[in-house]
N, CA, C and O atoms as CSV, one atom per row, in Angstrom:
chain,resi,resn,atom,element,x,y,z
A,1,UNK,N,N,42.018,102.867,63.507
A,1,UNK,CA,C,42.133,103.468,62.193
A,1,UNK,C,C,43.349,104.395,62.179
A,1,UNK,O,O,43.525,105.206,63.087
A,2,UNK,N,N,44.169,104.275,61.167
A,2,UNK,CA,C,45.393,105.075,61.053
A,2,UNK,C,C,45.069,106.468,60.530
A,2,UNK,O,O,44.171,106.654,59.708
A,3,UNK,N,N,45.822,107.436,61.028
A,3,UNK,CA,C,45.673,108.796,60.506
A,3,UNK,C,C,46.267,108.875,59.122
A,3,UNK,O,O,47.273,108.231,58.827
A,4,UNK,N,N,45.651,109.654,58.290
A,4,UNK,CA,C,46.145,109.824,56.927
A,4,UNK,C,C,46.516,111.284,56.717
A,4,UNK,O,O,45.732,112.189,57.003
A,5,UNK,N,N,47.713,111.490,56.218
A,5,UNK,CA,C,48.181,112.854,55.943
A,5,UNK,C,C,48.052,113.106,54.451
A,5,UNK,O,O,48.560,112.349,53.624
A,6,UNK,N,N,47.365,114.180,54.132
A,6,UNK,CA,C,47.210,114.571,52.736
A,6,UNK,C,C,47.966,115.884,52.552
A,6,UNK,O,O,47.540,116.920,53.062
A,7,UNK,N,N,49.085,115.850,51.827
A,7,UNK,CA,C,49.867,117.084,51.653
A,7,UNK,C,C,49.135,118.092,50.773
A,7,UNK,O,O,48.446,117.731,49.819
A,8,UNK,N,N,49.302,119.341,51.114
A,8,UNK,CA,C,48.744,120.426,50.319
A,8,UNK,C,C,49.788,120.780,49.258
A,8,UNK,O,O,50.657,121.622,49.486
A,9,UNK,N,N,49.694,120.139,48.117
A,9,UNK,CA,C,50.708,120.260,47.069
A,9,UNK,C,C,50.872,121.704,46.582
A,9,UNK,O,O,51.992,122.132,46.304
A,10,UNK,N,N,49.817,122.431,46.480
A,10,UNK,CA,C,49.898,123.813,45.997
A,10,UNK,C,C,50.743,124.668,46.936
A,10,UNK,O,O,51.575,125.454,46.484
A,11,UNK,N,N,50.530,124.515,48.247
A,11,UNK,CA,C,51.320,125.295,49.209
A,11,UNK,C,C,52.763,124.825,49.273
A,11,UNK,O,O,53.672,125.636,49.443
A,12,UNK,N,N,52.982,123.527,49.138
A,12,UNK,CA,C,54.351,123.003,49.130
A,12,UNK,C,C,55.114,123.555,47.933
A,12,UNK,O,O,56.250,124.009,48.075
A,13,UNK,N,N,54.496,123.519,46.754
A,13,UNK,CA,C,55.156,124.063,45.562
A,13,UNK,C,C,55.412,125.560,45.693
A,13,UNK,O,O,56.465,126.052,45.290
A,14,UNK,N,N,54.454,126.276,46.254
A,14,UNK,CA,C,54.649,127.717,46.449
A,14,UNK,C,C,55.825,127.978,47.382
A,14,UNK,O,O,56.630,128.876,47.135
A,15,UNK,N,N,55.925,127.197,48.454
A,15,UNK,CA,C,57.033,127.332,49.396
A,15,UNK,C,C,58.373,127.052,48.718
A,15,UNK,O,O,59.341,127.780,48.937
A,16,UNK,N,N,58.435,126.003,47.897
A,16,UNK,CA,C,59.686,125.627,47.240
A,16,UNK,C,C,60.113,126.632,46.171
A,16,UNK,O,O,61.277,126.651,45.771
A,17,UNK,N,N,59.201,127.448,45.716
A,17,UNK,CA,C,59.523,128.437,44.680
A,17,UNK,C,C,59.963,129.788,45.250
A,17,UNK,O,O,60.403,130.654,44.494
A,18,UNK,N,N,59.854,129.982,46.538
A,18,UNK,CA,C,60.186,131.296,47.091
A,18,UNK,C,C,61.690,131.555,46.998
A,18,UNK,O,O,62.491,130.628,47.115
A,19,UNK,N,N,62.064,132.797,46.789
A,19,UNK,CA,C,63.491,133.140,46.732
A,19,UNK,C,C,64.217,132.800,48.041
A,19,UNK,O,O,65.396,132.448,48.019
A,20,UNK,N,N,63.527,132.903,49.166
A,20,UNK,CA,C,64.148,132.599,50.449
A,20,UNK,C,C,64.510,131.113,50.550
A,20,UNK,O,O,65.596,130.763,51.010
A,21,UNK,N,N,63.593,130.248,50.116
A,21,UNK,CA,C,63.862,128.810,50.149
A,21,UNK,C,C,64.986,128.460,49.199
A,21,UNK,O,O,65.864,127.666,49.538
A,22,UNK,N,N,64.969,129.040,48.018
A,22,UNK,CA,C,66.021,128.789,47.041
A,22,UNK,C,C,67.374,129.241,47.574
A,22,UNK,O,O,68.369,128.536,47.408
A,23,UNK,N,N,67.421,130.395,48.204
A,23,UNK,CA,C,68.675,130.901,48.770
A,23,UNK,C,C,69.160,129.997,49.908
A,23,UNK,O,O,70.358,129.749,50.036
A,24,UNK,N,N,68.230,129.507,50.735
A,24,UNK,CA,C,68.600,128.604,51.826
A,24,UNK,C,C,69.208,127.312,51.286
A,24,UNK,O,O,70.228,126.848,51.795
A,25,UNK,N,N,68.604,126.742,50.283
A,25,UNK,CA,C,69.125,125.508,49.692
A,25,UNK,C,C,70.502,125.748,49.088
A,25,UNK,O,O,71.391,124.906,49.216
A,26,UNK,N,N,70.686,126.885,48.435
A,26,UNK,CA,C,72.005,127.187,47.858
A,26,UNK,C,C,73.060,127.366,48.948
A,26,UNK,O,O,74.177,126.867,48.810
A,27,UNK,N,N,72.721,128.073,50.035
A,27,UNK,CA,C,73.685,128.262,51.133
A,27,UNK,C,C,74.074,126.927,51.758
A,27,UNK,O,O,75.250,126.684,52.026
A,28,UNK,N,N,73.104,126.073,51.987
A,28,UNK,CA,C,73.394,124.781,52.600
A,28,UNK,C,C,74.230,123.904,51.670
A,28,UNK,O,O,75.140,123.209,52.121
A,29,UNK,N,N,73.925,123.937,50.387
A,29,UNK,CA,C,74.697,123.152,49.421
A,29,UNK,C,C,76.142,123.634,49.376
A,29,UNK,O,O,77.066,122.820,49.363
A,30,UNK,N,N,76.343,124.933,49.351
A,30,UNK,CA,C,77.701,125.478,49.314
A,30,UNK,C,C,78.455,125.185,50.622
A,30,UNK,O,O,79.668,124.975,50.602
A,31,UNK,N,N,77.742,125.170,51.754
A,31,UNK,CA,C,78.379,124.822,53.031
A,31,UNK,C,C,78.852,123.371,53.018
A,31,UNK,O,O,79.929,123.066,53.528
A,32,UNK,N,N,78.056,122.480,52.439
A,32,UNK,CA,C,78.456,121.079,52.333
A,32,UNK,C,C,79.687,120.953,51.452
A,32,UNK,O,O,80.620,120.221,51.784
A,33,UNK,N,N,79.694,121.665,50.325
A,33,UNK,CA,C,80.854,121.611,49.422
A,33,UNK,C,C,82.120,122.091,50.127
A,33,UNK,O,O,83.168,121.453,50.028
A,34,UNK,N,N,82.025,123.203,50.830
A,34,UNK,CA,C,83.202,123.759,51.513
A,34,UNK,C,C,83.713,122.810,52.593
A,34,UNK,O,O,84.920,122.610,52.723
A,35,UNK,N,N,82.802,122.227,53.365
A,35,UNK,CA,C,83.213,121.320,54.433
A,35,UNK,C,C,83.812,120.031,53.870
A,35,UNK,O,O,84.806,119.528,54.394
A,36,UNK,N,N,83.218,119.500,52.816
A,36,UNK,CA,C,83.750,118.278,52.200
A,36,UNK,C,C,85.133,118.541,51.610
A,36,UNK,O,O,86.035,117.713,51.729
A,37,UNK,N,N,85.289,119.691,50.980
A,37,UNK,CA,C,86.574,120.050,50.400
A,37,UNK,C,C,87.646,120.182,51.484
A,37,UNK,O,O,88.774,119.718,51.314
A,38,UNK,N,N,87.286,120.809,52.582
A,38,UNK,CA,C,88.231,120.965,53.689
A,38,UNK,C,C,88.618,119.604,54.270
A,38,UNK,O,O,89.770,119.396,54.650
A,39,UNK,N,N,87.670,118.690,54.340
A,39,UNK,CA,C,87.942,117.358,54.869
A,39,UNK,C,C,88.946,116.616,54.003
A,39,UNK,O,O,89.895,116.030,54.522
A,40,UNK,N,N,88.749,116.632,52.689
A,40,UNK,CA,C,89.672,115.898,51.824
A,40,UNK,C,C,91.024,116.599,51.720
A,40,UNK,O,O,92.051,115.939,51.559
A,41,UNK,N,N,91.035,117.928,51.810
A,41,UNK,CA,C,92.330,118.633,51.826
A,41,UNK,C,C,93.129,118.250,53.064
A,41,UNK,O,O,94.352,118.126,53.008
A,42,UNK,N,N,92.435,118.064,54.180
A,42,UNK,CA,C,93.115,117.652,55.420
A,42,UNK,C,C,93.710,116.252,55.287
A,42,UNK,O,O,94.648,115.901,56.002
A,43,UNK,N,N,93.161,115.454,54.370
A,43,UNK,CA,C,93.675,114.099,54.127
A,43,UNK,C,C,94.711,114.061,53.007
A,43,UNK,O,O,95.171,112.985,52.624
A,44,UNK,N,N,95.081,115.237,52.476
A,44,UNK,CA,C,96.134,115.289,51.472
A,44,UNK,C,C,95.672,115.358,50.027
A,44,UNK,O,O,96.499,115.303,49.116
A,45,UNK,N,N,94.368,115.476,49.796
A,45,UNK,CA,C,93.853,115.609,48.426
A,45,UNK,C,C,93.573,117.076,48.146
A,45,UNK,O,O,93.692,117.909,49.044
A,46,UNK,N,N,93.204,117.404,46.919
A,46,UNK,CA,C,92.949,118.805,46.555
A,46,UNK,C,C,91.531,119.257,46.885
A,46,UNK,O,O,91.278,120.462,46.914
A,47,UNK,N,N,90.617,118.360,47.129
A,47,UNK,CA,C,89.254,118.741,47.516
A,47,UNK,C,C,88.482,119.400,46.400
A,47,UNK,O,O,87.893,120.462,46.601
A,48,UNK,N,N,88.470,118.797,45.229
A,48,UNK,CA,C,87.822,119.390,44.049
A,48,UNK,C,C,86.382,118.895,43.897
A,48,UNK,O,O,86.087,118.089,43.014
A,49,UNK,N,N,85.501,119.374,44.753
A,49,UNK,CA,C,84.081,119.051,44.657
A,49,UNK,C,C,83.401,120.048,43.726
A,49,UNK,O,O,83.911,121.145,43.500
A,50,UNK,N,N,82.263,119.667,43.194
A,50,UNK,CA,C,81.472,120.547,42.331
A,50,UNK,C,C,80.102,120.733,42.963
A,50,UNK,O,O,79.561,119.822,43.590
A,51,UNK,N,N,79.558,121.916,42.789
A,51,UNK,CA,C,78.212,122.212,43.277
A,51,UNK,C,C,77.307,122.455,42.084
A,51,UNK,O,O,77.668,123.172,41.151
A,52,UNK,N,N,76.129,121.853,42.122
A,52,UNK,CA,C,75.139,122.038,41.074
A,52,UNK,C,C,73.856,122.526,41.729
A,52,UNK,O,O,73.252,121.813,42.530
A,53,UNK,N,N,73.444,123.729,41.390
A,53,UNK,CA,C,72.187,124.295,41.892
A,53,UNK,C,C,71.265,124.420,40.688
A,53,UNK,O,O,71.606,125.070,39.699
A,54,UNK,N,N,70.099,123.798,40.777
A,54,UNK,CA,C,69.143,123.840,39.679
A,54,UNK,C,C,67.830,124.423,40.178
A,54,UNK,O,O,67.221,123.896,41.109
A,55,UNK,N,N,67.402,125.504,39.557
A,55,UNK,CA,C,66.118,126.102,39.887
A,55,UNK,C,C,65.177,125.779,38.740
A,55,UNK,O,O,65.327,126.285,37.628
A,56,UNK,N,N,64.202,124.926,39.031
A,56,UNK,CA,C,63.249,124.511,38.010
A,56,UNK,C,C,61.895,125.137,38.231
A,56,UNK,O,O,61.710,125.966,39.122
A,57,UNK,N,N,60.965,124.731,37.416
A,57,UNK,CA,C,59.607,125.269,37.504
A,57,UNK,C,C,58.915,124.853,38.804
A,57,UNK,O,O,58.129,125.616,39.365
A,58,UNK,N,N,59.209,123.649,39.275
A,58,UNK,CA,C,58.508,123.119,40.435
A,58,UNK,C,C,59.343,123.051,41.703
A,58,UNK,O,O,58.795,122.864,42.789
A,59,UNK,N,N,60.655,123.199,41.588
A,59,UNK,CA,C,61.487,123.043,42.782
A,59,UNK,C,C,62.869,123.611,42.530
A,59,UNK,O,O,63.227,123.983,41.413
A,60,UNK,N,N,63.634,123.664,43.614
A,60,UNK,CA,C,65.050,123.983,43.530
A,60,UNK,C,C,65.793,122.767,44.072
A,60,UNK,O,O,65.348,122.121,45.021
A,61,UNK,N,N,66.923,122.472,43.457
A,61,UNK,CA,C,67.688,121.294,43.848
A,61,UNK,C,C,69.146,121.690,43.989
A,61,UNK,O,O,69.685,122.408,43.148
A,62,UNK,N,N,69.779,121.224,45.045
A,62,UNK,CA,C,71.201,121.453,45.241
A,62,UNK,C,C,71.917,120.126,45.377
A,62,UNK,O,O,71.449,119.229,46.078
A,63,UNK,N,N,73.048,120.001,44.708
A,63,UNK,CA,C,73.816,118.764,44.772
A,63,UNK,C,C,75.298,119.094,44.866
A,63,UNK,O,O,75.783,120.038,44.243
A,64,UNK,N,N,76.002,118.300,45.652
A,64,UNK,CA,C,77.453,118.387,45.716
A,64,UNK,C,C,77.982,117.112,45.079
A,64,UNK,O,O,77.619,116.004,45.474
A,65,UNK,N,N,78.833,117.288,44.102
A,65,UNK,CA,C,79.350,116.171,43.313
A,65,UNK,C,C,80.768,115.868,43.767
A,65,UNK,O,O,81.557,116.783,43.999
A,66,UNK,N,N,81.093,114.595,43.894
A,66,UNK,CA,C,82.312,114.067,44.489
A,66,UNK,C,C,83.629,114.729,44.134
A,66,UNK,O,O,83.729,115.521,43.196
A,67,UNK,N,N,84.620,114.380,44.907
A,67,UNK,CA,C,85.965,114.943,44.808
A,67,UNK,C,C,86.679,114.381,43.578
A,67,UNK,O,O,86.924,113.179,43.483
A,68,UNK,N,N,87.005,115.265,42.648
A,68,UNK,CA,C,87.682,114.860,41.424
A,68,UNK,C,C,89.191,114.711,41.599
A,68,UNK,O,O,89.877,114.266,40.679
A,69,UNK,N,N,89.712,115.076,42.764
A,69,UNK,CA,C,91.159,115.001,42.956
A,69,UNK,C,C,91.607,113.639,43.457
A,69,UNK,O,O,92.807,113.379,43.544
A,70,UNK,N,N,90.669,112.770,43.787
A,70,UNK,CA,C,91.036,111.451,44.300
A,70,UNK,C,C,90.385,110.353,43.455
A,70,UNK,O,O,89.230,110.489,43.052
A,71,UNK,N,N,91.105,109.285,43.188
A,71,UNK,CA,C,90.505,108.166,42.460
A,71,UNK,C,C,89.702,107.231,43.373
A,71,UNK,O,O,89.126,106.250,42.902
A,72,UNK,N,N,89.664,107.528,44.654
A,72,UNK,CA,C,89.021,106.654,45.626
A,72,UNK,C,C,87.642,107.192,46.013
A,72,UNK,O,O,87.531,108.214,46.690
A,73,UNK,N,N,86.607,106.497,45.580
A,73,UNK,CA,C,85.247,106.965,45.856
A,73,UNK,C,C,84.944,107.014,47.350
A,73,UNK,O,O,84.145,107.841,47.788
A,74,UNK,N,N,85.568,106.143,48.135
A,74,UNK,CA,C,85.285,106.162,49.577
A,74,UNK,C,C,85.787,107.446,50.236
A,74,UNK,O,O,85.235,107.870,51.251
A,75,UNK,N,N,86.824,108.071,49.677
A,75,UNK,CA,C,87.310,109.349,50.208
A,75,UNK,C,C,86.236,110.415,50.016
A,75,UNK,O,O,85.931,111.165,50.943
A,76,UNK,N,N,85.664,110.483,48.820
A,76,UNK,CA,C,84.588,111.445,48.548
A,76,UNK,C,C,83.367,111.172,49.404
A,76,UNK,O,O,82.801,112.085,50.005
A,77,UNK,N,N,82.970,109.927,49.454
A,77,UNK,CA,C,81.768,109.546,50.207
A,77,UNK,C,C,81.923,109.899,51.681
A,77,UNK,O,O,81.009,110.466,52.280
A,78,UNK,N,N,83.052,109.576,52.262
A,78,UNK,CA,C,83.297,109.871,53.681
A,78,UNK,C,C,83.270,111.385,53.930
A,78,UNK,O,O,82.685,111.849,54.909
A,79,UNK,N,N,83.902,112.140,53.041
A,79,UNK,CA,C,83.929,113.598,53.200
A,79,UNK,C,C,82.528,114.193,53.069
A,79,UNK,O,O,82.165,115.093,53.826
A,80,UNK,N,N,81.746,113.700,52.120
A,80,UNK,CA,C,80.390,114.214,51.945
A,80,UNK,C,C,79.510,113.877,53.147
A,80,UNK,O,O,78.715,114.710,53.582
A,81,UNK,N,N,79.642,112.681,53.682
A,81,UNK,CA,C,78.851,112.325,54.857
A,81,UNK,C,C,79.207,113.192,56.059
A,81,UNK,O,O,78.324,113.628,56.797
A,82,UNK,N,N,80.482,113.437,56.252
A,82,UNK,CA,C,80.896,114.320,57.351
A,82,UNK,C,C,80.419,115.747,57.117
A,82,UNK,O,O,80.080,116.452,58.068
A,83,UNK,N,N,80.392,116.172,55.870
A,83,UNK,CA,C,80.029,117.554,55.550
A,83,UNK,C,C,78.536,117.824,55.715
A,83,UNK,O,O,78.135,118.984,55.813
A,84,UNK,N,N,77.723,116.808,55.748
A,84,UNK,CA,C,76.286,117.032,55.954
A,84,UNK,C,C,76.010,117.764,57.260
A,84,UNK,O,O,75.059,118.540,57.352
A,85,UNK,N,N,76.829,117.522,58.258
A,85,UNK,CA,C,76.667,118.238,59.520
A,85,UNK,C,C,76.904,119.734,59.351
A,85,UNK,O,O,76.321,120.536,60.081
A,86,UNK,N,N,77.739,120.115,58.412
A,86,UNK,CA,C,78.003,121.542,58.170
A,86,UNK,C,C,76.746,122.265,57.718
A,86,UNK,O,O,76.553,123.436,58.044
A,87,UNK,N,N,75.896,121.587,56.977
A,87,UNK,CA,C,74.673,122.214,56.495
A,87,UNK,C,C,73.684,122.462,57.621
A,87,UNK,O,O,72.885,123.397,57.554
A,88,UNK,N,N,73.733,121.635,58.649
A,88,UNK,CA,C,72.797,121.825,59.764
A,88,UNK,C,C,73.016,123.146,60.459
A,88,UNK,O,O,72.061,123.759,60.935
A,89,UNK,N,N,74.252,123.597,60.527
A,89,UNK,CA,C,74.553,124.850,61.200
A,89,UNK,C,C,74.429,126.083,60.318
A,89,UNK,O,O,74.652,127.202,60.779
A,90,UNK,N,N,74.077,125.886,59.060
A,90,UNK,CA,C,73.955,127.000,58.125
A,90,UNK,C,C,72.520,127.476,58.055
A,90,UNK,O,O,71.609,126.675,57.845
A,91,UNK,N,N,72.309,128.761,58.227
A,91,UNK,CA,C,70.947,129.312,58.113
A,91,UNK,C,C,70.732,129.966,56.785
A,91,UNK,O,O,69.646,130.481,56.519
């Protein structure tokens, strides 16, 4: 018989609403943006990424939106993938 995990939704939502969790998500999102921007600048582009932080009723969401200085989506994608490692080192 397989084990079944039942998430405690009330505690998960409470955790996601804390100011500490929201601040952590914002710091990590901004670290990804900075690292991605630095990567594309090193390749000769301007590194114009955008950060979107949304604090909603049930969660906080952070997103880094691609490099607007390059017409090549693979440049943005490669920089964002490399920048994910930057978030791991951010507390």
